[in-house]
C-alpha positions, 0 to 999 in steps of 0.5 A: 500500500502506498503512502497516499493510499494509507492516508486515505484508508485512515479516514475510512470514508467512501470516495465521492459519497462525501459531499458539501452543498453550499447555498446562499441563504439570504442577503440582509443589508450588506451581509450575505449568509450561507448554509451548508448541507454536509455528508456524515463522513465530513461532519467532524471537520466542520464546527458549524454549517452556516457562515456569513460575510459583512461588508461593513462600510460600503455605499452600494447594495450587496444584492446587486452582486449575483449569486455566482460571485457572492458564493466565491468566498464561501466556496474557497473556504471549503475547496481544500476539503473537497480536494483532500477528501475527494468529495463533491461540492454542489452549488447552484451558480458560479462565475465562469471565469472563476470556475475555469480557474479552479482546476488550474489552482488545484493543479498548482497546489498539487505541485506544491504538495506532491505527497497529497492527492488533489481530487474532488469534484465541483458540480455547478448547476448554472455557470454564468459569464459575468464581466467587469470592465478592464480598468486600473482600479486596485484593492490591496489586503492590508493588516499593518504587517511588514508584507502588506505595508510594503505592498501598499507603499510600493503601489501607493500611486495606484489609488488603492482601497485597503481591505481588512477582514475582522475575523482573520488576524483579530478574532471576532470575539476580540472587541477591544482588539478590533477597535484598536486595530481598525483605528490604526488602519483608519489612521494609516489610510488617512495618513496616506490618503487611501480608502478602506474596506472593512469586512467582518467574517466568521470564515475561521469559525467554520472548519475544525482546523485543529483536527484537519491539521492533525490529519494532514500535517504529515503529508502537508508538512504544515498546518491546515490554515497556513498550508491550504486555507488562508490564501484563497479564503482571504483573497476571495472575500474581496471579489464580491466588493470588486465586482460591485465597484468594478475593480479588477485588480486585487493585490495580496502581499508576498510572504517569501521572496524568490531569494529566500526560497532559493536559499532553501533550494526551492523555486517556491516555499509551499504555503496557502498563499504563493505566487503560483497559486494566487496569480491564477485566481481570476473572476468576472472575465477581467478580474485578476489577483497579483501576488505582490513583492516576491522580488523583495526579501522581508528585510528589503520590505522593511527598508522600503517602509522606513525609507518611504516614511523618512522621505515623505514625512509619514508616520507608520504603525506596524502590527506583526504579533500573533501572540496577542489578540488585542491589536498590539505587539507583545514585543517578545515573540519571534515575529515581534523580535524579528521585526524589531531587529529588522527595523534596527538594522535599517538604523531606525527606531522601532519605537516609532513603528508600534513597538516598545523596545528597551534593554530587556527586549534585547535580553529576550532576543539573545536568550531565545535566538536559537529557538527563534531561528530553529525553523528553516523558514524563519531562519532565512529571515534572521540571516538576512537581518544579520547580513544587513547589520554586517553591511556596517559592522563598525557602526554596530560593534560598540552597541552592547545590545547588538554586537553579540548578534553580529557574530552568532552562527545562524546557519541552519542545522 
């Protein structure tokens, strides 16, 4: 028995007997509700069987968006379930352009994860050829992180609308955290004279990602959310709004650069959001997605942000922390520590970018650096920070908080 066959046998379900039926239940004001009928074989992988998406601050009616477009984010959230379990998804209507992009996207994922069999079937009653104008209007996903901030600054001349999903990084139940982070996003958009779109969605409450990760981590070599779900799920939330406002360009920031992938001997680091996958998402004939910034390392992106703010007299707030849910940075976790050091290596003050840095910050980094850099995917990011410091070694040699970092061996074991 092959490795793949053993994995499928473990789940003990009959191929193609499992199914997910998705229905658009209703549209109320600017909220769309869906429900799902799920076969017993898949029941344990769902926390609930209904979902909603609210487009908070829009001036047009959501009922102007056809069902074949509205259903796309609900569909994207469960497509990987169909692929991994060889199940049917049954829906009433779907946009033709998106329908034909799905098979290409699935094939791209299969190249990223060669240990997995990507199968499944999508049954659509009505495939409709919707169309928006071919134009130069842009949406850009924005979380206040390094990647998305760099994308916004690099495309600042495109008159962007910034998109943020409540329920993605900040949990739905975290009211104070959402108020804090939404204000920071609004402050940023005002500072840079950009429009914003806030979306509220329970998409991360639908699937039991803990069980899914446990089942598939062996062959994905990753968890479910990071490995298969977050890319399409996040991007697709913007498509109904893009259709409603005739916007045909959606930007999603890259996580890893070509150079970082190359350091690991890969053409592309596997992830739910990769250029080879994201760039294949198409909708309404002229709607496209662009995975932005893959030519820039994370350190390059920090340089883009700090240089732009300096040269244009702008203030910036970065939110990178996944440990705290209140919208603030903890200043201690790996990602906060990495960003603090990245900003410092550009000879900028992290305290001006949303962090609280003192001598204890560096004591924590020194104590935990081996833990922070032990994962090969974060290791390459720490190496690029060290290389930036070493570009001006004399400047940092007498800095007691930094000089130890100049000579530590970060080579991946």
